[in-house]
PAZAPA-4460 file (N, C-alpha, C; in steps of 0.05 Angstrom, whole numbers, plus 32768, in hexadecimal, padded with zeros to 4 digits):
% residues 293
    n_x    n_y    n_z   ca_x   ca_y   ca_z    c_x    c_y    c_z   seq   type   mol
   7E08   7F24   7FA0   7E22   7F24   7F92   7E2D   7F07   7F8F     1      M     A
   7E1D   7EF3   7F95   7E27   7ED8   7F95   7E23   7ECA   7F7A     2      N     A
   7E14   7ED7   7F67   7E0D   7EC9   7F4E   7E21   7ECF   7F38     3      D     A
   7E3B   7ECA   7F3D   7E4F   7ECC   7F28   7E64   7EB7   7F2E     4      Y     A
   7E74   7EB1   7F1A   7E89   7E9C   7F1D   7EA2   7EA9   7F29     5      M     A
   7EA8   7EA1   7F41   7EBE   7EAD   7F4F   7ED9   7E9F   7F49     6      K     A
   7EED   7EAF   7F42   7F08   7EA5   7F40   7F14   7EA3   7F5C     7      I     A
   7F0E   7EB7   7F6C   7F17   7EB9   7F88   7EFE   7EB7   7F99     8      F     A
   7EFD   7EA3   7FAA   7EE4   7E9E   7FB9   7EEB   7E96   7FD6     9      D     A
   7EF5   7EA9   7FE6   7EFC   7EA2   8002   7EE3   7EA2   8014    10      P     A
   7EE4   7E96   802B   7ECE   7E99   803E   7ECE   7EB6   8048    11      P     A
   7EB6   7EC2   804A   7EB4   7EDE   8052   7EBE   7EE1   806F    12      L     A
   7EB6   7ECE   8080   7EBF   7ECE   809C   7ECC   7EB3   80A1    13      V     A
   7EE6   7EB1   80A1   7EF3   7E97   80A4   7EF2   7E8D   80C1    14      P     A
   7EFA   7E74   80C4   7EFC   7E68   80DF   7F11   7E77   80EF    15      E     A
   7F0E   7E78   810A   7F22   7E85   811A   7F3E   7E79   8117    16      P     A
   7F52   7E8B   8115   7F6E   7E82   8112   7F7F   7E94   8123    17      A     A
   7F7F   7E90   813D   7F8E   7EA2   8150   7FAB   7EA4   8148    18      P     A
   7FB6   7EBC   814D   7FD2   7EC2   8148   7FE4   7EB7   815E    19      L     A
   7FFC   7EB0   8156   8011   7EAC   816A   8018   7EC7   8177    20      E     A
   8021   7EC8   8190   8027   7EE1   819D   8038   7EF5   818E    21      P     A
   804D   7EEA   817F   805F   7EFC   8171   805B   7EFA   8153    22      L     A
   8044   7EF1   814A   803F   7EED   812E   803C   7F08   8120    23      A     A
   8044   7F08   8107   8041   7F20   80F6   8024   7F22   80EE    24      D     A
   8017   7F38   80F7   7FFA   7F3A   80F2   7FF4   7F3B   80D4    25      R     A
   8007   7F45   80C4   8002   7F47   80A7   8002   7F2C   809A    26      S     A
   800C   7F17   80A8   800E   7EFD   809C   7FF7   7EEB   80A5    27      A     A
   7FE5   7EF6   80B4   7FCF   7EE5   80BE   7FBF   7EDA   80A8    28      V     A
   7FB7   7EC0   80AB   7FA8   7EB3   8095   7F8A   7EBB   8095    29      A     A
   7F80   7EC6   80AB   7F64   7ECD   80AC   7F5F   7EEA   80A3    30      S     A
   7F4B   7EED   8092   7F44   7F07   8088   7F26   7F07   8084    31      Y     A
   7F18   7F1B   8090   7EFB   7F1C   808E   7EF4   7F2D   8076    32      V     A
   7EE7   7F21   8062   7EE0   7F2E   8049   7EC4   7F38   8049    33      Y     A
   7EBE   7F4A   8037   7EA3   7F52   8030   7E9F   7F4C   8012    34      E     A
   7E87   7F49   800A   7E82   7F40   7FEE   7E8D   7F54   7FDA    35      E     A
   7E8C   7F6E   7FE0   7E96   7F82   7FCD   7EB3   7F7F   7FC8    36      G     A
   7EC3   7F79   7FDD   7EDF   7F75   7FDA   7EE6   7F5C   7FCA    37      L     A
   7ED7   7F46   7FD0   7EDB   7F2D   7FC1   7ED6   7F32   7FA3    38      V     A
   7EC1   7F41   7F9D   7EBA   7F48   7F81   7ED1   7F58   7F74    39      L     A
   7EDC   7F6B   7F83   7EF1   7F7C   7F78   7F0A   7F6B   7F71    40      A     A
   7F11   7F58   7F83   7F27   7F46   7F7D   7F22   7F35   7F65    41      V     A
   7F0A   7F2B   7F62   7F02   7F1B   7F4B   7F03   7F2B   7F31    42      N     A
   7EFA   7F43   7F32   7EFA   7F54   7F1A   7F17   7F59   7F12    43      V     A
   7F29   7F5F   7F25   7F45   7F63   7F1F   7F51   7F4A   7F13    44      A     A
   7F4B   7F33   7F1D   7F55   7F1A   7F12   7F4B   7F15   7EF6    45      L     A
   7F31   7F1A   7EF2   7F25   7F15   7ED8   7F2F   7F28   7EC2    46      A     A
   7F34   7F41   7ECA   7F3C   7F55   7EB6   7F5A   7F58   7EB4    47      T     A
   7F69   7F4B   7EC7   7F86   7F4C   7EC8   7F8F   7F69   7ECC    48      R     A
   7F80   7F77   7EDC   7F87   7F93   7EE3   7F90   7F94   7F00    49      R     A
   7FA1   7FA8   7F07   7FA9   7FAB   7F23   7F91   7FB3   7F34    50      P     A
   7F91   7FAB   7F4D   7F7C   7FB2   7F60   7F87   7FC7   7F73    51      L     A
   7F7B   7FDF   7F72   7F82   7FF5   7F83   7F6F   7FF6   7F9A    52      L     A
   7F79   7FF3   7FB3   7F68   7FF2   7FCB   7F6C   800C   7FDA    53      V     A
   7F57   801B   7FDD   7F57   8034   7FEB   7F4D   8030   8008    54      R     A
   7F55   8041   801A   7F4B   803F   8035   7F5D   804C   804A    55      G     A
   7F52   8051   8061   7F62   805C   8077   7F76   8048   8081    56      R     A
   7F8B   8051   808E   7F9F   803E   8099   7F91   802C   80AE    57      P     A
   7F99   8013   80AE   7F8F   8000   80C2   7F75   7FF2   80BA    58      G     A
   7F6C   7FF5   80A1   7F53   7FE9   8099   7F57   7FCD   808C    59      T     A
   7F70   7FC4   8089   7F75   7FAA   807E   7F7D   7FA9   8062    60      G     A
   7F86   7FC0   8057   7F8E   7FC1   803A   7FA7   7FAF   8035    61      K     A
   7FBB   7FB2   8045   7FD4   7FA5   8040   7FD2   7F87   8044    62      S     A
   7FC3   7F7E   8058   7FC2   7F61   805D   7FB0   7F53   8048    63      S     A
   7FA0   7F62   8039   7F8F   7F56   8025   7F9F   7F46   8010    64      L     A
   7FB3   7F52   8005   7FC2   7F45   7FEF   7FCE   7F2B   7FF8    65      A     A
   7FDA   7F2B   8010   7FE6   7F12   801A   7FD1   7EFC   801E    66      R     A
   7FBA   7F04   8027   7FA5   7EF0   802C   7F9A   7EE6   8011    67      N     A
   7F97   7EF7   7FFD   7F8E   7EEE   7FE3   7FA2   7ED9   7FD7    68      V     A
   7FBC   7EDF   7FDA   7FD1   7ECD   7FD0   7FCF   7EB2   7FDE    69      A     A
   7FC9   7EB3   7FF8   7FC7   7E9A   8007   7FB0   7E89   7FFD    70      M     A
   7F99   7E96   7FF9   7F81   7E87   7FF0   7F85   7E7C   7FD3    71      H     A
   7F92   7E8B   7FC2   7F96   7E83   7FA7   7FAD   7E6F   7FA4    72      L     A
   7FBF   7E6E   7FB9   7FD6   7E5D   7FB7   7FEC   7E68   7FA5    73      G     A
   7FEC   7E83   7FA2   7FFF   7E90   7F90   8017   7E9B   7FA0    74      W     A
   802D   7EA0   7F91   8044   7EAC   7F9D   803C   7EC9   7FA6    75      R     A
   804B   7ED3   7FBA   8045   7EEE   7FC4   805E   7EFE   7FC7    76      F     A
   805C   7F17   7FBD   8072   7F2A   7FC0   8067   7F45   7FC9    77      Y     A
   8077   7F54   7FD8   806D   7F6E   7FE2   8083   7F82   7FE2    78      S     A
   807C   7F9B   7FDF   808F   7FB2   7FE1   807F   7FCA   7FEB    79      R     A
   8089   7FD6   8000   807D   7FEF   800A   808A   8006   7FFC    80      T     A
   8079   8017   7FF1   8083   802E   7FE1   8088   8046   7FF4    81      V     A
   809C   8055   7FEE   80A2   806E   7FFD   80A6   8085   7FE9    82      S     A
   80AB   809C   7FF4   80B0   80B4   7FE3   80C9   80B1   7FD2    83      S     A
   80DB   809E   7FDA   80F4   809A   7FCC   80F3   8084   7FB7    84      R     A
   80DC   8076   7FB7   80D9   805F   7FA4   80D6   8069   7F88    85      T     A
   80E5   805E   7F76   80E2   8062   7F59   80D3   804B   7F4D    86      R     A
   80C7   804F   7F36   80B9   8039   7F28   80CD   8023   7F22    87      A     A
   80E5   802A   7F1A   80F9   8016   7F12   8100   8004   7F2A    88      Q     A
   80FF   800F   7F43   8106   7FFF   7F5A   80F3   7FE7   7F5D    89      D     A
   80DB   7FE9   7F53   80C8   7FD3   7F55   80CD   7FBE   7F3F    90      L     A
   80DC   7FC6   7F2B   80E3   7FB5   7F15   80FF   7FA8   7F19    91      L     A
   8113   7FBA   7F1D   812E   7FB1   7F23   813E   7FC8   7F2E    92      W     A
   8154   7FC1   7F3C   8167   7FD5   7F45   8183   7FCB   7F3D    93      E     A
   8197   7FDC   7F40   81B2   7FD5   7F38   81C3   7FD5   7F52    94      V     A
   81D1   7FBF   7F56   81E3   7FBD   7F6D   81FC   7FCD   7F67    95      D     A
   81FB   7FE7   7F6C   8211   7FF9   7F66   8229   7FF4   7F78    96      E     A
   8224   7FEB   7F91   823A   7FE6   7FA3   824B   7FCF   7F99    97      V     A
   823E   7FB9   7F91   824D   7FA2   7F87   825B   7FA9   7F6D    98      A     A
   824D   7FB9   7F5D   8259   7FC1   7F43   8272   7FD2   7F47    99      R     A
   8271   7FE5   7F5A   8288   7FF6   7F5F   829F   7FE5   7F6B   100      L     A
   8297   7FD3   7F7D   82AC   7FC2   7F89   82BA   7FB1   7F75   101      S     A
   82AB   7FA5   7F62   82B7   7F94   7F4E   82C8   7FA5   7F3B   102      D     A
   82BF   7FBD   7F35   82CE   7FCE   7F23   82E9   7FD6   7F30   103      A     A
   82E8   7FDB   7F4A   8301   7FE2   7F58   8315   7FCB   7F59   104      S     A
   830A   7FB3   7F59   831B   7F9B   7F59   8320   7F91   7F3D   105      A     A
   8319   7FA1   7F29   831C   7F9A   7F0C   830F   7F7F   7F06   106      H     A
   82F7   7F7C   7F12   82E7   7F63   7F0D   82CB   7F6A   7F03   107      Q     A
   82C9   7F80   7EF5   82AF   7F8A   7EEC   82A2   7F75   7ED9   108      A     A
   8288   7F72   7EDD   8278   7F60   7ECC   8264   7F71   7EBC   109      R     A
   8256   7F66   7EA8   8241   7F75   7E9A   822D   7F80   7EAD   110      P     A
   8223   7F98   7EA7   8211   7FA6   7EB9   81F8   7F95   7EC0   111      R     A
   81ED   7F86   7EAE   81D5   7F76   7EB3   81D9   7F62   7ECA   112      R     A
   81F2   7F5A   7ECF   81F7   7F47   7EE4   81F5   7F54   7F00   113      E     A
   81F3   7F6E   7F01   81F0   7F7C   7F1B   81D3   7F84   7F20   114      Y     A
   81C1   7F7C   7F0F   81A4   7F82   7F13   8199   7F72   7F2A   115      L     A
   8189   7F80   7F3A   817B   7F73   7F50   815D   7F74   7F49   116      I     A
   8151   7F5D   7F44   8135   7F5C   7F3C   8123   7F68   7F52   117      P     A
   810F   7F78   7F4A   80FB   7F83   7F5C   80E3   7F70   7F5F   118      G     A
   80D0   7F78   7F6F   80B9   7F66   7F74   80A9   7F60   7F5B   119      V     A
   80A7   7F74   7F48   8098   7F6E   7F30   80A7   7F5B   7F1E   120      L     A
   80C1   7F5D   7F1D   80D1   7F4A   7F0D   80CD   7F2E   7F18   121      W     A
   80CF   7F2B   7F33   80CB   7F10   7F3F   80AF   7F06   7F39   122      W     A
   809B   7F17   7F3A   8080   7F0E   7F36   807B   7F06   7F19   123      A     A
   8088   7F15   7F06   8084   7F10   7EEA   8094   7EF8   7EE0   124      Y     A
   80AD   7EF6   7EE8   80BE   7EE2   7EDD   80D3   7ED9   7EF2   125      S     A
   80CB   7EC8   7F04   80DD   7EBF   7F19   80F5   7EB0   7F0E   126      P     A
   80F2   7EA3   7EF7   8109   7E94   7EEB   811F   7EA7   7EE3   127      V     A
   8118   7EBD   7ED5   812D   7ECF   7ECC   8137   7EE0   7EE4   128      T     A
   8126   7EE5   7EF8   812F   7EF4   7F10   8144   7EE3   7F1F   129      A     A
   813F   7EC9   7F20   8152   7EB8   7F2F   816D   7EB6   7F22   130      A     A
   816F   7EBD   7F08   8188   7EBC   7EFA   819C   7ED1   7F05   131      E     A
   8191   7EE4   7F14   81A2   7EFA   7F1F   81AC   7EF3   7F3A   132      H     A
   81AB   7ED9   7F42   81B7   7ECF   7F5A   81AE   7EDF   7F73   133      R     A
   8194   7EE4   7F74   8188   7EF1   7F8B   8173   7EDF   7F97   134      R     A
   816F   7EDE   7FB1   815A   7ECD   7FBD   813E   7ED7   7FB5   135      P     A
   812D   7EC4   7FAF   8111   7ECA   7FA9   8103   7ED3   7FC2   136      D     A
   80F8   7EEC   7FC2   80EA   7EF5   7FDA   80CD   7EEB   7FDD   137      P     A
   80C6   7ED8   7FCD   80AB   7ECE   7FCD   80A3   7EC3   7FE9   138      N     A
   808A   7ECA   7FF1   807F   7EBF   800A   8069   7EAB   8002   139      E     A
   806C   7E92   8008   8056   7E7F   8003   805B   7E6B   7FEE   140      G     A
   8047   7E68   7FDC   8047   7E52   7FC9   805B   7E56   7FB2   141      A     A
   805D   7E41   7FA2   806F   7E42   7F8B   8060   7E42   7F71   142      E     A
   8047   7E4A   7F72   8036   7E4B   7F5A   8042   7E5E   7F46   143      D     A
   803C   7E5A   7F2C   8046   7E6C   7F18   8039   7E88   7F19   144      E     A
   8022   7E8A   7F25   8015   7EA4   7F28   801E   7EB2   7F42   145      N     A
   8019   7ECC   7F43   8023   7EDB   7F5A   8010   7EF2   7F60   146      A     A
   8010   7EF9   7F7A   8003   7F12   7F84   8019   7F25   7F8D   147      V     A
   8017   7F3E   7F85   802B   7F52   7F8C   801D   7F68   7F9B   148      V     A
   8027   7F6F   7FB2   801D   7F86   7FC1   8030   7F9E   7FBE   149      L     A
   8026   7FB4   7FB3   8035   7FCD   7FB3   8027   7FDF   7FC7   150      L     A
   8032   7FE0   7FDF   8024   7FED   7FF5   8029   800B   7FF6   151      D     A
   8014   801B   7FFA   8016   8038   7FFD   8021   8045   7FE4   152      E     A
   8016   803F   7FCD   801F   804A   7FB4   801B   8069   7FB4   153      I     A
   8009   8073   7FC4   8005   8090   7FC5   801C   80A0   7FD1   154      D     A
   802F   8092   7FDE   8047   80A0   7FE9   805C   80A5   7FD3   155      K     A
   8059   8098   7FBC   806D   809C   7FA7   8069   80B7   7F99   156      A     A
   807E   80C0   7F8C   807D   80D8   7F7C   8069   80D4   7F65   157      E     A
   805C   80E9   7F5B   8047   80E6   7F47   804F   80D7   7F2E   158      P     A
   8069   80D8   7F26   8071   80CB   7F0E   8073   80AD   7F10   159      D     A
   8074   80A2   7F29   8077   8085   7F2D   805F   8076   7F22   160      V     A
   8046   807D   7F2A   802F   806E   7F1F   802F   806F   7F00   161      P     A
   8035   8086   7EF5   8035   8089   7ED8   804A   8077   7ECB   162      N     A
   8061   8075   7ED8   8077   8064   7ECD   8070   8047   7ECF   163      D     A
   805D   8040   7EE0   8055   8024   7EE3   803E   801C   7ED0   164      L     A
   8034   802F   7EC1   801D   8029   7EAF   8022   8012   7E9D   165      L     A
   8039   8012   7E8F   803F   7FFD   7E7C   8046   7FE3   7E8B   166      E     A
   8058   7FE3   7E9F   805E   7FC9   7EAD   8046   7FBC   7EB9   167      P     A
   8033   7FCC   7EC3   801B   7FC1   7ED0   8005   7FBC   7EBC   168      L     A
   8006   7FCA   7EA5   7FF1   7FC6   7E91   7FF7   7FAE   7E7F   169      G     A
   8011   7FAA   7E78   8018   7F95   7E66   8026   7F7D   7E74   170      L     A
   802C   7F81   7E8D   803B   7F6D   7E9D   8055   7F65   7E90   171      Y     A
   8063   7F7A   7E87   807E   7F75   7E7C   808D   7F90   7E7C   172      R     A
   80A7   7F8E   7E7B   80B8   7FA6   7E7A   80D4   7F9D   7E6F   173      F     A
   80E4   7FB1   7E69   80FF   7FAC   7E60   8112   7FB9   7E73   174      R     A
   8128   7FAC   7E79   813D   7FB8   7E89   814D   7FCB   7E78   175      T     A
   815F   7FDA   7E85   8170   7FED   7E77   8182   7FDE   7E63   176      D     A
   8186   7FC4   7E68   8198   7FB5   7E56   8188   7FA9   7E3F   177      E     A
   816E   7FAF   7E3E   815E   7FA6   7E27   8151   7F8A   7E2B   178      G     A
   8155   7F7E   7E43   8149   7F64   7E48   812C   7F66   7E4D   179      D     A
   811C   7F56   7E40   80FF   7F56   7E44   80F7   7F44   7E5B   180      L     A
   80E8   7F4F   7E6E   80DD   7F3F   7E84   80BE   7F3F   7E80   181      V     A
   80B3   7F28   7E7D   8096   7F26   7E76   808A   7F10   7E87   182      E     A
   8071   7F15   7E91   8063   7F02   7EA1   8057   7EED   7E90   183      A     A
   805A   7ED3   7E98   804D   7EBD   7E89   802F   7EBD   7E8F   184      A     A
   8027   7EC6   7EA7   800B   7EC9   7EAE   8008   7EE2   7EBF   185      S     A
   7FF2   7EF0   7EBC   7FEE   7F0A   7EC9   7FED   7F06   7EE7   186      A     A
   7FFE   7F14   7EF6   7FFC   7F14   7F13   7FE5   7F26   7F1C   187      P     A
   7FDD   7F23   7F35   7FCB   7F36   7F41   7FDB   7F4A   7F50   188      L     A
   7FDB   7F63   7F47   7FEA   7F78   7F54   7FD6   7F88   7F65   189      V     A
   7FDB   7F89   7F7F   7FCA   7F98   7F92   7FD9   7FB0   7F9B   190      V     A
   7FCD   7FC7   7F97   7FD9   7FE0   7FA0   7FC8   7FEC   7FB6   191      L     A
   7FD4   7FF9   7FCA   7FC4   8005   7FDF   7FCA   8023   7FE0   192      T     A
   7FB6   8032   7FE8   7FBA   804F   7FEB   7FAB   8059   8004   193      T     A
   7FB8   806A   8013   7FAB   8078   802A   7FA0   8093   8022   194      N     A
   7FA1   8098   8008   7F96   80B1   7FFC   7FA6   80CA   8005   195      E     A
   7FC0   80C6   800B   7FD0   80DD   8013   7FD7   80EE   7FFB   196      E     A
   7FD6   80E3   7FE3   7FDC   80F2   7FCB   7FCA   80E7   7FB5   197      R     A
   7FBF   80F9   7FA4   7FAF   80F0   7F8D   7FC0   80E1   7F79   198      D     A
   7FB5   80CB   7F6F   7FC2   80BB   7F5B   7FBA   80C5   7F3F   199      L     A
   7FCC   80C2   7F2B   7FC5   80CC   7F10   7FAC   80BE   7F05   200      P     A
   7F9B   80CD   7EF7   7F82   80C2   7EED   7F88   80AB   7ED9   201      K     A
   7F9D   80AD   7EC9   7FA3   8098   7EB6   7FA9   807E   7EC5   202      A     A
   7FB6   8080   7EDB   7FBD   8069   7EEB   7FA3   805D   7EF8   203      F     A
   7F92   806E   7F02   7F79   8064   7F0E   7F68   8055   7EFA   204      L     A
   7F68   805F   7EE1   7F58   8052   7ECC   7F61   8036   7EC6   205      R     A
   7F7A   8030   7ECC   7F85   8015   7EC6   7F80   8001   7EDD   206      R     A
   7F75   800B   7EF3   7F72   7FFB   7F0B   7F54   7FF4   7F10   207      C     A
   7F50   7FDE   7F1E   7F37   7FD8   7F2B   7F39   7FE5   7F46   208      V     A
   7F27   7FF8   7F4D   7F2A   8008   7F65   7F14   7FFF   7F79   209      V     A
   7F1D   7FFA   7F92   7F0A   7FF3   7FA7   7F11   8004   7FC0   210      Y     A
   7EFD   8010   7FCB   7F00   8020   7FE4   7EF8   800F   7FFC   211      S     A
   7F0B   8009   800C   7F06   7FF8   8024   7EFB   800A   803A   212      L     A
   7EE2   8006   8042   7ED6   8018   8056   7EE0   8013   8072   213      P     A
   7EDD   8026   8083   7EE1   8022   809F   7ECE   800C   80A9   214      M     A
   7ED6   7FFB   80BA   7EC5   7FE4   80C3   7EAE   7FED   80D5   215      P     A
   7E99   7FDE   80D4   7E83   7FE2   80E8   7E8A   7FD3   8101   216      T     A
   7E7A   7FD7   8116   7E7E   7FC9   812F   7E7B   7FAB   812B   217      H     A
   7E68   7FA3   811B   7E63   7F86   8116   7E7C   7F7A   8108   218      I     A
   7E86   7F87   80F5   7E9E   7F7D   80E6   7EB6   7F7B   80F9   219      R     A
   7EB9   7F8F   810A   7ED0   7F8E   811D   7ECE   7F75   812F   220      L     A
   7EB6   7F70   8139   7EB2   7F59   814A   7EB7   7F3F   813B   221      R     A
   7EAF   7F3E   8122   7EB5   7F26   8111   7ED3   7F22   810E   222      Q     A
   7EE1   7F37   8109   7EFE   7F35   8105   7F0C   7F2C   811E   223      I     A
   7F03   7F37   8135   7F0F   7F2F   814F   7F0A   7F12   8154   224      A     A
   7EF2   7F08   814E   7EEC   7EEC   8154   7EFD   7ED9   8142   225      A     A
   7F02   7EE2   8129   7F13   7ED2   8118   7F30   7ED2   8121   226      V     A
   7F38   7EE9   812B   7F54   7EED   8133   7F5A   7EE0   814E   227      R     A
   7F48   7EE3   8161   7F4E   7EDB   817D   7F3D   7EC4   8187   228      F     A
   7F28   7EBD   8179   7F16   7EA8   8182   7EFE   7EB4   8191   229      G     A
   7EEB   7EA4   819A   7ED2   7EAE   81A6   7ED7   7EBE   81C0   230      P     A
   7ECB   7ED5   81C1   7ECA   7EE5   81DA   7EB8   7EFD   81D4   231      D     A
   7E9F   7EF6   81CD   7E8C   7F0B   81C3   7E88   7F22   81D7   232      A     A
   7E87   7F1B   81F0   7E82   7F30   8204   7E98   7F45   8204   233      A     A
   7EB1   7F3B   8203   7EC8   7F4D   8203   7EC8   7F5E   81EA   234      L     A
   7EC4   7F52   81D3   7EC5   7F61   81BA   7EB0   7F77   81B9   235      Y     A
   7E98   7F70   81C3   7E83   7F84   81C3   7E8A   7F9B   81D5   236      S     A
   7E95   7F96   81ED   7E9C   7FAB   8200   7EB3   7FBC   81F5   237      R     A
   7EC5   7FB0   81E6   7EDB   7FC0   81DA   7ED0   7FD3   81C5   238      V     A
   7EBE   7FCA   81B4   7EB2   7FDC   81A0   7EA3   7FF3   81AE   239      T     A
   7E97   7FEE   81C5   7E88   8003   81D3   7E9A   801A   81DB   240      D     A
   7EB3   8014   81E1   7EC6   8029   81E9   7ECA   803D   81D3   241      V     A
   7EC7   8034   81BA   7ECD   8046   81A3   7EB4   8052   8198   242      F     A
   7E9F   8053   81A7   7E87   8061   819E   7E6F   804E   819B   243      G     A
   7E57   805A   819B   7E3E   8049   8199   7E3C   803C   817E   244      P     A
   7E2F   8025   817D   7E2A   8017   8164   7E13   8024   8155   245      E     A
   7E18   802E   813D   7E03   803B   812E   7DFC   802C   8114   246      T     A
   7E0B   8017   810E   7E08   8009   80F5   7E1B   8014   80DF   247      G     A
   7E26   802B   80E5   7E39   8036   80D2   7E56   8030   80DA   248      G     A
   7E69   803D   80CD   7E86   8037   80D3   7E8D   803E   80F0   249      P     A
   7E9E   802E   80FB   7EA8   8034   8117   7EBE   8048   8115   250      A     A
   7EC3   8056   812C   7ED7   806A   812D   7EF2   805F   8136   251      D     A
   7EFA   8048   812A   7F13   803B   8131   7F1A   8029   811A   252      V     A
   7F34   8026   8114   7F3C   8014   80FE   7F3D   7FF8   8108   253      S     A
   7F3F   7FE5   80F5   7F41   7FC8   80FC   7F5A   7FC4   810D   254      V     A
   7F70   7FCF   8105   7F89   7FCB   8113   7F88   7FD5   8130   255      A     A
   7F7C   7FED   8133   7F7A   7FF8   814E   7F67   7FE7   8160   256      E     A
   7F51   7FDF   8154   7F3E   7FCE   8163   7F4B   7FB4   816C   257      Y     A
   7F59   7FA6   815A   7F66   7F8D   8160   7F7B   7F91   8176   258      L     A
   7F8A   7FA7   8174   7F9E   7FAC   8189   7F90   7FB1   81A4   259      D     A
   7F79   7FBE   81A4   7F6B   7FC3   81BD   7F62   7FA8   81C9   260      A     A
   7F57   7F96   81B8   7F4F   7F7C   81C1   7F67   7F6C   81CC   261      V     A
   7F7D   7F6D   81BD   7F95   7F5E   81C6   7F9F   7F69   81E0   262      A     A
   7F9F   7F83   81E4   7FA8   7F8F   81FD   7F97   7F86   8214   263      A     A
   7F7C   7F87   8211   7F6A   7F7E   8226   7F6E   7F61   822D   264      A     A
   7F72   7F50   8219   7F75   7F34   821E   7F90   7F2D   822C   265      R     A
   7FA5   7F39   8221   7FC0   7F33   822C   7FC4   7F3E   8248   266      E     A
   7FB8   7F55   824E   7FBC   7F62   8268   7FA7   7F5A   827C   267      L     A
   7F93   7F4B   8273   7F7E   7F43   8286   7F6D   7F5A   828F   268      G     A
   7F6A   7F6E   827E   7F59   7F85   8284   7F3E   7F81   8278   269      V     A
   7F2A   7F7C   8289   7F0F   7F78   8280   7EFD   7F90   8287   270      R     A
   7EE5   7F91   827C   7ED3   7FA7   8282   7ECF   7FAA   82A0   271      P     A
   7ED0   7FC3   82AA   7ECE   7FC8   82C6   7EE9   7FCD   82D3   272      G     A
   7EFE   7FC5   82C7   7F19   7FCA   82D1   7F1E   7FE8   82D0   273      H     A
   7F2C   7FF4   82E3   7F31   8011   82E3   7F41   801B   82CB   274      P     A
   7F50   8009   82BF   7F60   8011   82A7   7F53   8008   828D   275      L     A
   7F3B   7FFF   828E   7F2E   7FF4   8276   7F2E   8007   825E   276      W     A
   7F23   801F   8261   7F22   8031   824B   7F3D   803C   8243   277      E     A
   7F4E   8041   8257   7F68   804C   8252   7F79   8039   8241   278      A     A
   7F79   801F   8248   7F88   800C   823A   7F7E   8009   821D   279      V     A
   7F64   8008   8219   7F59   8005   81FE   7F5F   801D   81ED   280      L     A
   7F59   8035   81F8   7F5C   804D   81E8   7F7A   8053   81E2   281      E     A
   7F8C   8048   81F2   7FA9   804D   81ED   7FB2   8040   81D3   282      S     A
   7FA3   802E   81C8   7FAA   8020   81AF   7FA1   802F   8197   283      T     A
   7F92   8045   819B   7F87   8054   8184   7F97   806E   8180   284      T     A
   7F90   807B   816A   7F9E   8094   8164   7F98   80AA   8178   285      S     A
   7F84   80A6   8189   7F7E   80BA   819D   7F94   80BA   81B3   286      K     A
   7F9E   80A3   81B9   7FB4   809F   81CB   7FB3   80B0   81E5   287      Q     A
   7F9F   80AC   81F6   7F9E   80BB   820F   7FB4   80B1   8222   288      P     A
   7FBA   80C1   8235   7FCF   80B9   8249   7FC4   80A3   825A   289      A     A
   7FD5   8090   8260   7FCD   807A   8273   7FD0   8084   828F   290      L     A
   7FBB   8083   829E   7FBC   808D   82BA   7FB3   8078   82CD   291      E     A
   7FC1   8075   82E3   7FB9   8063   82F8   7FA5   8072   830A   292      L     A
   7F8E   8065   8310   7F7A   8072   8320   7F74   8061   8338   293      R     A
***
């Protein structure tokens, strides 16, 4: 897969970049890629289509977009979708509280002055978004290009993806006041799904779709080494707790595995300690009771 011109070309396994104790794990600069994922990002950039990343929770879907933005030097915006999210919320909202307050004080202004730009507005046109006297939620660079993460799009009601077809297909939309918001350059929009709800077929056809697999034992050890630094013996013994190495997917997510490693390191619990398995397994969805023996 190396014989093509890459727009996005990160190292597959970066140099170790240990986290600060209280660092936000989603903001970590290190991300271990596989060639298929790099290709999917490049196809999305080349075709100017959204990238939909499928996979189980904890496989690294959400942190992908932030890491891509960091490597490209682009602005970054994110919004987590819920069952209450409307498509318009990602474009703009109306500050009804301020509007009502001003009306009560007989200081009402035109409705467009109460618009709160959403993440897509900021990504498309930060200049016009800034005219609404709101702080730019951008994380990172000041490049004219942007990466947008719409996390857990499958939690939205079925009409939300369909309502986003035009804004994500043409990278433009109009507000209720008739103002046109249009991107000067196509952003990379990354959407994630845990497959809790089927997405409309018309929406899927507009996206570059990539299924992020559960990691193998080898990949887990690579990620741990990048995140925490060298400690091959520990990482190998931690993977052993979650089942034998078969060459296939491990029975644990990346997030659970990293938490298990972090717990062992921070608590000084090494192989052979009476709480070894209990401490490690308590970080997984199995969540056994911690018992002193």
